[in-house]
N, C-alpha and C positions, 0 to 999 in steps of 0.2 A: 504493499500499499504506499509505504513512504517513497519507494522508488517511482511508482506510477504518478505520484503527486508531484514529485520533483521534475519528472520529465515533462509534464504537461505545462510547466513554467517557462519552458523554452521559447525563445522567440521565433515566430513563424516567418515574419517578413512578408513582403508583397508578393503577390502571384507573378511568376516569371512569364515571359513571352511562351507560346506553345513550343516552339522549336528553339533549342540551344545547341550551337556547335563550337566545338573547339578545334583549333588548328595545331599543327605540329609545332609551330614557333610560340604557342601559347596565346594567339589572338583568339577572341570570342566574337560570335555572331548570333544574334537572336532574331526571331521574326515569327509571324503568325501563319505563314503559308510556304510551303516548298513549290518550287517552280521548275519546269524543264526537266522532269525525271520520268516522263511518260513512256518514251520509246527508246530502243537501242540507238545509241550514238547522240542522245541529248546531253546537254551539259547542265546539270542541276545548279540551283542557286537558291540562296536564302537572303532576303532584304538586300538584293542586288549583287551579292558576293558569290563568286563560283566556289562550289564545295569541293571539286575534284581538281584542283590546280596542282599540277605536278610540281611547282616549285615550293609550295607550302601547303601539302595535303592535308586533308581532314583527319583529325585524331578520333573524335566521336561526335556523334549527333543524337540528341535525345528529343523525344516527343513527351513533354511534360504534362500533357493532357491525359496521358495514359497511366493507368495504375500498373504497378509490378504485378507480374503473373503469379497466381497461386500455384501450388504444386499440383500437376496434373494427377488424376485419379489413376492413370496407367501411363507408363512411359518407358523408353529405352535411353540409357545414359551411355555415353561414350567415353573412351579413354582420355580424350581432350577436354572433357567437362560439357561438351555439346549434349543436347537432349532433344528427343523427338516423343511428343505425346502420342500414345497409341498403345495398343496391345499386339504382342507378337502372336501370329496364328499359325505359322508353320516355318520350318528350316528347309534350305535346299542346299546341296553340295555343288561345288563349282561346276557350272557348265550343264547341269542336268535339266534345268528348266527353260533355257533360252537358246534354242538351236540357232546356228549362225553366228553367234557372238560369244567370245570367251568371257566369263565372268568369274568373280570370286564367290566363294561360298557365302551365303547370305541367310538373312532373317526376313521375313515378309511381315510387316507392320501394318496393322489396320489403323491409319491415322485418326487421332482425336483432334486434330486441327483443321482448320479451313484452307486447303491447299489446292492447287491446280497444276496441270502440266503445261508445257509450252504451247499446247494447242488450245489453251483455255478450256480444258475439260477438267471436271472435278477429279482429283487423284485420291482415291479412297485407301489405296495400298502402295506401300513405299518399300523397296528392297534395300536392306542395310547390310554392310560387310560384317560377317561374324567376328573376325579377328580384332575389330576395333570397338567391340562392345564391352562395357565394364559391368553393366547391371540391367537387369530387366525386371521391370515391376508391373504385375497385372493388377494387384490391389495395394495402393499405397497405405503407408502408415502415416500417423500424424507427424512423427519426427524421424523420418528414415535416416539410417546411418548406414553407409556402406561398410560391410564387414566382409572381407574377401573370403571366398571358398564357403559360403553358407547358403542355404535354401530354406526358405519359409513356404510351407503348404498353406492352402486356403483354411484348412482345419485348425490352423495354429501351430502345427508341428515344425520344429526346426531341425535341420540337419547340417552337419559339417562334413565336407568332402574333400578329397585330395585333388580330383580333376573331374572334369565334365565334358561330355561328348553329345552333340545334338543329333537326334534323328528328327524325321519329317514332323512329328507332333508331339515329341517328347524329349527328355534329356536323361542320358544315362550317367550316373554318378559312381565314381570309384570311392567307396568308403573304407574306413579302417578295417571293417569286416565285411568283405564281400562287395557287391554292386547292387545298385537300385535303379529302376527306370521309372520316371515319374511323367505322366501325361501333362502337357502344357495347361489343360483345363482343370488340373488340381494344384497348380503352382500360384502362389501370391507373389513371391519375389525371388529372384536368383542372382546372388552376388558372385561374379566370377573371379578368377585369380587376378591379382593386381599386376598389371603391367608395369615394367620400369617406366616412369613417367617421361623421361626425356628421349627414351628410344621411340614411346608412341609419337612424342611431338615431332621427332625427325622423320618418322614414317609418314606422318601427315603432311610435313612440309614437302617431302618428295613427291607427293601427288598434287599438292596446292600450288607450289612455286619452286620447282626442281632446279631452276637456274638462278633462284634468288632475284628475279627481275620483277615479280608481281607482289604487290602489297596484298595483305590478307584483310578480309572483312568479316566480322562476326555480327550477325543479327539476332536480336532477342525479341520475342513477340508477348503480347498479352495472353496468348494461348499457351504459353510454356514452350515454345520452339526455341532453342539456341543452336544456331547453325553457322559454321565457320567455313568460308571458302576463300578464293582469291578474287581480285577485282575482275580478272578475265573470266571467271567462273560465275560471275554475277551480271545481270543484265535486266532491264526493265522489259515487260512483256510488250509484243508489238500490238496487242488488241486494246491498250489502255485509253481511257478517255482523257485527253490532254487537260481539259479543263477542270478535272475532280480529282485531286489527289487521293481523297479517301476511298477511291475505286480503283486505284492503280494496283497492279500486282508486279512484284518484284522476283524474278527467277534467280534461283542459287543452286549450285551444285557442290555439296560439301563432300569432303573426302570420304566420309563413312557411307555415303549413299550412292547406290548404283544408279539412282534416278534423280534428275534435276527436279526441283519442285518450286512453285511460286507461292509466296505469302502475300496477304493483302497489306498494302503499304501502310493502311490506316490501323493495323494491328502491331507494327514494328515500333517497339518502345524505345530501343536504343540501338545505333550501329557503332561499331567500333572498328577502327582501321589501325594497322600496325605493320612495320616492316617485318619481312620474315625472319631476320636475325634478332628481332626485338620481341621478347616473349613476355606477355603479361603474366605475373605469377598466379593469377587467377585460373590459368589453364593447366597449372601444375598442382596435383593434390599434395598436401602436406603429408610428411611421413610420420609427423608426430604433432599433436596439439595438446595443450594445457589449459584449464581454465580454473583458477584458484580464487574465483570471486567470493568475498565474505558473504554476500547476500544475494547473489544471482548465479549460483554454481550451475544452474540448469540452462543458462544462456550460452549456447555454443556459438563458435565463431561462424560468420555469415560470409558468403561470397558474393561480391557484387551488390551487397546490401549492407546497412548498418545492422547492429543486433536486434533491432525491432522489426527489421524486414522492409525497411524504406530505402530509398536512394541515398547514397553516400553524399554527404553535404558537410562542409566546414569551411570556416573563414568567409562565409558569405557567397559561397560558390558550390555548385554541383560538380561531381567528378564521375568519370566514366566507368571505372572499375576499381575494384580493391577488396579489402577485407574489413569487417566490422568486428570488434572484439569488446570485451568488457571485463573490467577489473584486471586482476593479475593474470596475464595470459602468455602463451608462448606458442609460436608457429614455427616449425621447422621443415625445410625443403632441401631435398638432394640437389646438389649442384653437379652439372656434367663437367668434364675437364675443359670443354672449350667455352665455359661460361666466364666473361671477361670482367663485366661491370654490373653494378646494380644502382638503381635510383628509385626513390618513392618520395611523396609527400606524407606528412603526418599531421593529424588534426584531431581534436576532440569533436565528435559529431555534433551538429546543430541540435540534436535532441536534448543536449545537456545545457544549452543556453549558456549562461555565465558560469554555470557550475562544472564540476569535474576537475581532477588534478591528477596528473600522470607524469611519468618520465619513461622514455622509451630508448631502446638500444637495438642497433643492428650489428650483428656479429657473424663471424665465420668459424665453425668448428672442423678442424682437419684431422684425420687419422691416416697412418701410413705405417708401413713395415720398414724398419731401418736395416743397416747392414748386418746387424745380429739376429735378424728375424724376429724382432721384437715389435710389438704394435706400440706406436707412439702417437700422442695426441697433442694438439695445440690449438689456442683459442685467441682470435683476434677480434677487438671491439672496433668497428669501422665508424660507428656514429653512435652518439648519445644526444639526446634532444634537450637536455636541461628540463626544468619543470615547466609543463604545459598547465595552464589554468583556463577554463573557459573554451568556447568554440570560435572565438573572433578571429583567430589567426591560425595558419598553418606553417609548418616548417618544411623546407625543401632540403633533403639530405645532400643534394648534388650528386655528381657522379662518383661512385664508391668503386675502386678497383678491388676485384676478389682475388685474395691471396691463396697461395697454395702451391706446394712443390709437385712436380711431375709424378703422377702415379697416387697422389694423396686422394682419398675420398673426402669430399667436402659437404658441409650442411650449411645453408643460410638460416639464421635464427633471427626472428622478429620478436622482441619480447616488450612486455609492458609492466612497469611497476606503478601500482596505484598510490604509492606514497602514504600508506596508512600511518606511518610513523614520519615524524619530522616535517609534516606538510605545512604549507604556509598558513599563516593566521587567515582566518575566514573561509578556508577551503572546506568542502563537504566532509563530513565524517565518513568514516569507512570508505566503501567505493560506491556510493550512492549513484553519481552521475558520471563515472568514470568509463564512458563509452568512447572508444578510440577507434579511428578509421586509419588504416593503412592505404593511402590514396595513390592509385595508379601505379603500384609497384612493378618494376620491369626489370628483367635480366636481359643484358645484351650479350649475344653469342659472338665469339670470333668469327667473322664473316668468312675469312679464308679456310679456317679449319671446317666450318659448317659446310661450305661448298664442297670440300673434298668428301665429307660424310655422305652428302646428298648424291654425289655422282656414283657412289657405290650402290645407292638404292634405286637408280633411275629404271633399272630394268623392270622395276615392279609397276611402273606407269603403263606398261604394255601387257595387259592381261593374256594375251595370246601367246606371250613368250614364256609363260609359266613353265619351268622344267627345262627350258632351253638356255644355253649360254651364248651370248654374242661375243665372247672373248674378251681378253684383256685389252684395255685402251679403246674399247668401242665408243666410249663417250668423247674421245678425241676426233673420231671420224665421223660421228653422227650427232644430230641435235634433235630435240623434240619440239614439234610444232603443235601448238594447242588450237583446237577448232570446236565449233559447235556442230553436232549432228542432228539433223532432223530425221529421226528414224521412225519408220512405220509402226503405228500404235503405241510407242512409248513417249513420244514427243522428243524434244531436243535435249541431248546430253553433252556434256564437255568431255572430250577425250583428247589423246595425243596421237599424232602420226610421227613418223621417223624420217628425218632429212639426212642425206649425205650430199656432200658438195663435190664440186669438180675436182678431180685429181686424188679424191679419198680412196683408200682401199675398199674393195667390195665388203659390204656387211655379211657375215657369215654366222649362222645360227647352228649350234652343235648340241647333240644329245646322244648318251649312250643307253641303250635299251636291250632288254632280252625279249625278243618276239614271242608272243604267246596268242592264244585265241582272243583275248581281250584287247590287243593292240596290233592287230594284223594289217591294219590299213591306216595310211597317214593322209589327213585331209588338211588341206591349205586353203584358206579364204583370205585373199588380200587384194588390194587394188591401189593404184597410183592416183594421185590427185591431179586432174587433167590440167587446171589453171596454175599449178604449182610444180609440176614434175614433168621431166622428159620421159620418152617411152623406156621401158625397162623389161628385163627378162628374169624369171625366177627359175633356179636350177636346183634338183635335188640328188644328192648322192648318197650311196650305202658303201660304207668301207672303202671310200674313194672312188667308186664307179658310178657314174652318172646314170640314174635310172628314170628321170623325168625332167621336163622343162617346158616352159610356155611363156608367152607373153602375159605381162601383168596387165589385166582389164582396167579400164578408166571407170572411176566412180561415175555412175549415172544417176539421172533423176528417175522418179517413179517409185515403185513399192518393192523391187526386188534387189537382192544383193548380187555380187558378181558370181559367176560360175566357179565352183570349187575346183581345185587341182587335186586329184586323188592318186595315191601311188599304193599298189598292193605289195605288202611285204611277206606273201606266202613263201617265197623262195628261201627265207631266212628263218622260218618257223623253228622255235626252241633253240635259236642261236643268239649269241650277243652281237651287236652291231653298233656302229657308229653312223648317225644320221647327220647329214649337213645340207642346209638350206642357204643358197647364196642369191643375192639380188645384184645384178650388173646392168649398167645402162645398155640399151639396144645398139646405140652408135657410141664408139669409143671417144672419150673425151667430152661426153655430155656434161652440161653444167650441174643439173640438179636432179635429185631423185627423192621424191616425197612419198612414202608409203604408208597406207593405212592397214595394219594388221588386224584382221578380225578373228581368225581362228587358226590355231595350228593344233591338230587333235590326233591322237593315237587311239583308234577304236577297233571294236570287232567289225566284221563284215557287215555293210550296211543293209538294213531291211527298210521296208516301206515306212516303219514307224520312226526311225532314226535318221532318215534323210535330212541333210541340211536344207532348209528352204532357200529358194533362190530369189531373195527380196532385193530390191535395189533401194538406194537410198540417196538423201540430198546432203550434201556437206557444204559448209561455209568456212571460210578462213576465219582466224581469230580477228575480232573486232568487226566483222562484216554483219551488216543488219540482216534480218529476215528478208 
């Protein structure tokens, strides 16, 4: 009661303009209406100022007229912290549900949000990549806490498991004593094993901005959608009414989704933009949290909210992301070896008004094995705030270099001391209004080291290459070209083609296999982009002997895909072989080859049921309008 009364005394201030935007250099803009964001190629503005200026890009944009989303009744949570409202209805292994297109293993989510595809049709179901899922909730609890390797049934029973494997309509658990298979319709919550957060971050970056040349954008809606993509994987729908922003739909293709989807612009509460090497710490789950509040021990830290669940605000300003904590608290994050600097602002939340009294610290804890094979530890305090009283001002830590020897394991620690002893005269007793916000905390990764790590992951951007090796140094000979595909039935999706330039060595894909009844036929579906590529020939060899070749078809308009090249491997049944696929220009010295790889599949002998359909499709270059 005392805390509630204290919080209500906080100054509310005047109601802000509907839209507030902050640019990378700190400039702010406010206005009542967004303009020129209805169609692909538009240049959006607010109060006459361009929002997507390359020289000073947007940092975040908030619609203050919209309330924060309440927790969805059912949702899927991803390793990056993104979220999709809806219920998982079935699971599919790689490639089994989508003939003609290589895809990852996925879950099908019956969406609980108002989404559309690029053809302006209602999108009821969305496919999401299984390997990027952290948690699945069919029936949400009031205060859900992610606890790895646990499962909750609808009847209230909890199970702890070692590993989980999906079947179409169920999950199979490996328990300490045997196994258990539980259908989806009996599940309330499934918490999968915790992925290493920075590995998950780099995997996502390899899909969204593999060359580090595209800024990332994260949307958060009032329906509970949190989706991160890149600027190139975001575009306004071509069917929007230019004069009515509340009826606009904006299309986004997140790394975890096999399908692009459009959300109503009028439901987007906040948009966050950041460089790929700048990682908001809200996208990295803490490995350890502590809350030792004397009177509010049940108040857990909040992500992108203050502890009361409202937007972060301090010093008379709103902020785009951060953490809200109360009283004595501690947040610990693993740091990757390539983490270079950290920066944040710190302020008591506006809920406290003139109350609240805290002192904060930013530190790094390092552990390493010394020359005597002993574990050693060190602690470095990078910043202390001094005593903060009231919410009228914030503190900028400035750029803090992150220390650490090579091979050391580091943790970033954000701690708050509520000054229960030796607090200034007139400060609140105990920690009644000690609600602190870590405002826009960001870790900057070493760009050169990050680029090297992403290059090793680029092969994952081409799903058809799964199981094949393009050889060492292929990224020096080939580049990825992003494009939007208008595919029959599914709407437009963002994907990558592969470009090799003049004088580059031919691209060669290699795979070692043992031929059996289940992989006795090689099927290749690939095409060249007519407006971007010279004519090309594809060749297939087995153990060094050429067994097939053909001209790569041109991507066409219509509803069918190019004809597949099929090679029988009956001759090598029950033998080990080395398969090689080579693409070369038809004319020596050709300047450019840009190839869209759809399928490279080893299958049994084709029957009428598993023939790859001959659909054609329409492609557009990156940045080209529909």
